[in-house]
C-alpha positions in Angstrom: 11.1 26.4 -0.5 13.9 26.4 -1.7 14.6 23.6 -4.6 17.7 21.8 -5.6 19.2 19.1 -7.8 21.1 16.1 -6.1 24.1 15.8 -7.3 24.0 12.7 -10.1 27.5 10.5 -8.4 25.6 10.1 -5.9 22.6 7.3 -7.6 24.9 6.1 -10.6 23.0 3.4 -10.9 19.7 4.9 -11.4 18.2 6.2 -15.2 15.9 8.8 -13.6 15.8 12.0 -10.6 14.0 15.0 -10.3 13.7 18.1 -8.8 14.4 17.5 -4.6 13.4 20.5 -1.7 16.5 20.4 0.5 14.8 19.4 4.3 14.4 22.2 6.9 17.5 21.0 9.1 16.3 18.7 11.8 15.4 20.3 15.7 17.0 18.1 17.9 19.1 14.7 17.7 18.2 11.6 18.4 20.7 10.4 21.5 21.8 7.1 20.3 23.1 6.4 23.9 19.1 7.0 24.8 18.7 3.3 25.8 15.4 2.1 27.0 16.5 0.8 30.5 15.4 -2.4 31.3 14.0 -3.7 28.9 13.3 -7.8 29.5 13.7 -9.7 26.0 12.0 -12.9 25.8 15.0 -15.3 24.6 15.2 -16.7 21.4 17.5 -20.3 21.5 15.7 -23.0 20.4 16.6 -25.5 18.5 14.8 -25.6 14.7 12.0 -28.2 14.9 12.0 -31.0 12.3 10.0 -30.7 9.7 8.4 -33.6 8.3 9.8 -35.4 5.1 5.5 -34.0 3.2 7.3 -30.4 3.5 8.9 -28.2 1.3 12.3 -27.3 3.2 14.5 -24.6 1.7 17.8 -25.7 1.4 19.5 -22.9 3.4 23.2 -23.8 1.5 21.7 -22.9 -2.3 20.8 -19.6 -0.9 23.1 -16.8 -1.5 23.3 -14.7 1.6 21.3 -11.7 2.3 24.5 -9.1 1.5 25.2 -10.6 -1.6 21.8 -10.2 -2.9 22.6 -7.8 -6.1 20.9 -7.0 -8.7 23.3 -5.7 -11.2 20.6 -5.0 -13.4 17.8 -3.3 -11.5 17.1 0.3 -12.0 15.1 2.5 -10.2 12.7 5.4 -12.7 10.4 5.9 -10.2 10.0 6.3 -5.8 10.9 3.6 -3.8 7.4 2.5 -1.8 8.8 1.5 1.7 5.3 -0.6 2.7 5.6 -1.6 7.1 2.3 -2.8 8.9 0.8 -1.8 12.2 3.0 -1.6 14.7 5.4 0.4 16.2 9.4 -0.7 14.9 7.3 -1.9 11.6 6.5 1.8 11.1 10.1 3.6 12.8 11.9 1.3 10.2 10.4 2.4 7.2 10.9 5.7 8.4 14.8 5.0 8.6 15.2 3.5 5.4 13.0 6.1 3.4 15.5 8.5 5.7 18.7 7.5 4.3 17.7 6.5 0.6 15.7 9.6 0.5 19.5 10.8 1.0 21.7 9.3 -1.1 19.6 10.6 -3.3 16.3 8.6 -4.5 12.7 9.8 -3.6 10.5 8.1 -1.1 7.2 7.4 -0.5 5.8 4.9 1.3 2.0 2.7 1.9 -0.7 3.4 5.4 -0.1 0.5 7.1 -0.8 -3.0 6.2 -0.6 -6.9 7.2 2.7 -9.0 6.3 -0.3 -10.8 4.3 -1.4 -7.7 1.8 2.3 -7.2 1.3 3.6 -10.4 -0.7 1.4 -9.9 -3.7 1.7 -6.3 -3.7 5.9 -6.8 -3.9 5.4 -9.3 -7.1 3.6 -6.8 -8.3 5.6 -4.5 -8.0 3.4 -2.2 -5.9 5.8 -1.5 -3.4 9.3 -2.1 -3.2 10.8 -2.3 0.5 9.1 -4.4 4.2 10.9 -4.1 6.8 10.5 -7.8 8.3 11.0 -10.2 10.9 13.0 -12.4 9.5 12.7 -15.5 11.2 8.8 -14.5 11.3 8.6 -13.3 7.3 9.9 -16.6 7.2 7.3 -19.2 8.4 4.7 -17.5 6.7 6.8 -17.9 3.2 7.1 -21.2 4.1 3.0 -21.7 4.5 2.3 -19.8 1.8 4.0 -21.9 0.0 3.9 -24.9 1.5 -0.5 -25.4 2.0 -0.2 -23.8 5.0 2.0 -27.1 6.8 4.0 -25.7 9.4 7.0 -24.2 9.3 10.7 -25.1 10.9 11.2 -23.2 13.4 14.3 -20.6 12.6 16.1 -19.2 15.2 19.1 -18.2 13.2 18.8 -14.1 11.2 21.0 -16.3 8.3 19.6 -19.1 8.4 15.6 -17.1 8.2 17.4 -14.6 5.3 18.3 -17.6 3.5 15.2 -19.4 3.5 12.8 -16.5 2.5 15.5 -16.0 -0.2 14.5 -19.1 -1.8 11.1 -19.1 -1.3 10.4 -15.6 -2.8 12.7 -16.7 -5.8 9.3 -17.2 -8.1 7.8 -13.7 -6.6 11.3 -11.9 -7.2 11.9 -10.9 -3.7 15.0 -11.5 -1.9 15.2 -10.2 2.4 19.1 -8.2 2.1 20.8 -7.6 5.7 18.9 -8.5 9.3 19.4 -6.2 12.3 21.3 -6.9 15.2 18.1 -6.2 16.7 16.0 -8.2 17.7 12.3 -8.0 19.2 12.3 -11.3 20.5 8.1 -11.6 22.7 7.9 -10.5 26.2 5.2 -12.6 27.5 3.9 -10.7 30.5 1.7 -9.9 33.6 0.9 -8.2 35.9 3.3 -7.1 39.0 0.6 -8.2 41.3 -1.1 -11.3 39.4 3.0 -12.5 39.3 3.5 -12.1 42.5 -0.1 -13.0 44.4 0.7 -16.7 42.7 4.3 -17.4 42.5 4.5 -17.1 38.8 8.0 -15.7 37.0 8.1 -18.4 33.4 5.8 -19.4 31.5 5.6 -23.5 32.9 4.3 -22.4 36.1 1.7 -19.7 34.3 0.6 -22.8 32.7 0.5 -24.6 35.5 -2.2 -22.3 36.2 -4.3 -22.0 33.3 -4.8 -26.3 33.6 -6.2 -24.9 36.2 -8.1 -21.7 35.7 -8.2 -21.3 31.8 -7.0 -18.3 30.4 -7.9 -15.2 28.2 -4.4 -14.0 26.4 -3.8 -10.5 24.9 -2.3 -9.9 22.0 -2.2 -8.3 18.2 -4.6 -10.4 15.7 -1.4 -12.1 14.6 -0.2 -14.2 17.6 -4.0 -16.2 17.5 -2.9 -18.5 14.7 1.6 -17.8 14.4 3.7 -20.8 15.0 5.8 -19.1 17.1 2.7 -17.2 19.0 -0.1 -18.8 20.5 -0.1 -22.4 18.6 3.4 -23.0 20.8 2.0 -21.4 23.6 -1.1 -24.7 23.9 1.8 -26.6 22.0 5.8 -26.5 23.6 4.0 -25.6 27.6 0.0 -27.4 27.0 -1.5 -23.7 28.4 -5.2 -23.7 28.4 -6.1 -20.7 26.6 -10.0 -20.2 27.0 -10.2 -16.4 25.2 -8.2 -14.4 22.8 -8.6 -10.9 23.2 -7.6 -9.0 19.8 -5.3 -5.8 20.5 -3.5 -3.4 19.0 0.6 -4.4 19.0 0.8 -1.1 21.2 2.6 -1.7 24.7 1.0 0.8 26.4 -3.0 -1.3 24.9 -1.3 -5.0 26.2 -0.7 -3.4 29.5 -4.0 -2.1 30.4 -5.5 -5.0 29.4 -3.8 -6.5 32.2 -4.2 -4.2 34.2 -8.1 -3.8 34.0 -8.6 -7.1 34.7 -9.0 -8.3 30.5 -6.5 -10.1 30.5 -4.6 -12.6 32.4 -1.2 -12.9 30.4 -0.6 -10.0 27.3 2.1 -10.3 24.2 4.3 -7.5 23.4 7.9 -7.3 21.5 10.5 -7.6 23.8 11.7 -4.0 22.3 8.5 -2.1 23.7 8.4 0.1 26.5 5.9 -1.8 28.1 8.2 -4.7 28.8 10.3 -2.6 31.4 7.3 -0.6 32.9 8.1 -1.5 36.7 3.9 -2.7 36.3 4.6 -5.8 34.3 6.7 -8.6 35.0 8.2 -10.0 31.3 8.0 -14.3 31.9 10.7 -15.9 31.4 11.2 -19.1 28.4 11.9 -22.3 30.2 11.6 -24.5 27.4 12.3 -23.1 24.0 9.7 -21.0 22.3 10.5 -18.2 20.7 11.2 -17.4 16.4 14.1 -14.6 15.6 12.8 -11.6 15.4 16.0 -9.6 13.3 14.6 -7.0 11.2 14.9 -7.4 7.5 14.8 -4.5 4.8 12.7 -7.1 2.0 13.3 -5.9 -1.0 11.7 -7.1 -4.8 15.2 -7.6 -7.3 13.9 -4.9 -9.7 15.1 -2.3 -7.7 17.6 -4.4 -5.5 20.6 -1.7 -7.3 23.9 -2.2 -6.1 23.3 1.3 -4.1 20.2 1.2 -3.1 22.0 -2.7 -1.4 24.3 -0.7 0.0 22.5 1.9 1.7 19.9 0.0 3.6 22.8 -2.2 4.5 24.1 -0.1 5.8 21.4 1.0 7.8 20.7 -2.6 8.6 23.7 -2.3 10.9 23.5 0.2 13.1 20.1 -1.0 14.2 20.5 -2.2 17.8 17.3 -2.9 20.5 18.7 -0.2 22.5 17.9 2.0 19.5 15.4 0.6 17.8 13.5 1.1 21.5 14.7 5.0 21.9 13.4 5.5 18.4 9.8 3.1 19.6 9.9 5.1 22.6 9.8 8.2 20.6 7.1 7.8 19.1 5.2 5.9 20.7 5.5 7.6 24.2 6.7 11.0 23.8 4.7 11.7 20.1 7.3 12.9 18.0 7.2 12.5 14.3 8.4 9.3 13.7 10.5 11.4 10.0 11.8 13.5 12.8 12.7 10.6 14.6 14.2 8.7 12.3 16.2 11.9 9.8 17.7 12.2 14.0 18.7 8.5 14.0 20.5 9.1 10.4 22.7 11.8 11.7 23.7 10.5 15.0 25.1 6.8 13.1 26.5 9.2 10.4 24.4 7.7 7.9 24.2 11.3 6.5 22.6 15.0 7.5 20.1 13.9 8.9 17.8 16.7 7.3 13.9 16.8 8.3 11.3 18.1 5.7 8.9 16.7 6.7 6.5 13.7 6.6 7.3 11.2 3.3 4.4 11.4 1.0 1.7 8.3 1.8 -0.2 6.5 -1.5 -2.6 4.2 -2.5 -2.0 0.4 -3.3 -4.2 -1.8 -4.8 -3.4 -5.5 -5.5 -4.9 -8.4 -6.0 -4.3 -10.9 -3.8 -5.0 -14.6 -5.0 -6.6 -17.2 -2.6 -4.2 -18.9 -0.4 -4.0 -23.0 0.0 -4.7 -23.5 3.7 -3.2 -27.1 5.5 -6.2 -29.1 4.7 -6.3 -28.1 1.2 -9.5 -26.0 1.3 -8.4 -23.2 -1.5 -9.7 -19.7 1.2 -11.1 -16.9 -0.2 -8.6 -14.4 -1.5 -9.2 -11.1 -1.5 -8.3 -8.1 -3.0 -4.9 -5.5 -0.5 -7.0 -2.7 -1.0 -4.2 0.5 1.6 -6.3 3.9 0.9 -4.4 7.1 1.1 -4.7 8.1 5.1 -2.8 11.2 7.3 -0.7 9.9 9.3 
């Protein structure tokens, strides 16, 4: 394949560039209008919980707004490394950000999937540069990390969550940029047959049922301990959870567990195609529960150049629930290559040519992770971040 030199004018802040292969034209385009009809999103209108006096609450007023998190002194002298979690939307957004940065003239590489806790030390050490994250979830995690596991406030506005991240991550030189319009509000689901047989359409009704029939909750691993999931179901609704059934984040897996009686109540992302399945019912959150789950890129200030930040923010502004849902469905349900889907989105939104040259390079990363204090004050065992090479 012929190689060509990127014009220097497209990345004036960059110190070193290299020859790049000219990508092949995308075979098809993802239509922006390909909305996933009937996506049922859980509400996201809860009032932030009042923190206790012992909690170190970040000052949202003191932190700069996300859009201004540019570092004029930053330079990019090597490939930008993007991490992502083992969730369909995280994988898609990592590729979308990566393809947009490539269009802007930067070299990009991905890690294999990791956990949110893995990437915090990796970014602080400079081994990972960008991470698509849920604004509220990431703010909650950083708050607990910096406050010995204390219960965090519940952020329901992406601007407040991003400002909190920028305050909490200041010492680690980690900042959060603008958040997407897409808000992956959590969806708690049951089978339609179960809903109709028991007359259950709300979480309060499910909680009443669980008090007579302690239930099995099926969800990804983080749901068991994150404040927005199992703990809040128990605290806010009085839900009686007998067993936690650990599943992958794939909505199809959650749906299968419910169908096969492996779980009574399932949790999945509101933009997951399974949330719109006629076989499932999304239970109404009749009491405040959800935290904001708009996706926003977290970036090391060392690479937050004006060109990089502008590129990421331009992509972020275009991602709606319908478009994110369509991309996740194309990858997870239809089996389309994630790099091609990302390139087609870039082209459809006028963010670049959308040229697709195959899978993005994947690299291995290993970063020591320090012990993290728990709520009791005891130190939990630390361990290394081990992200090894694996084909996607």
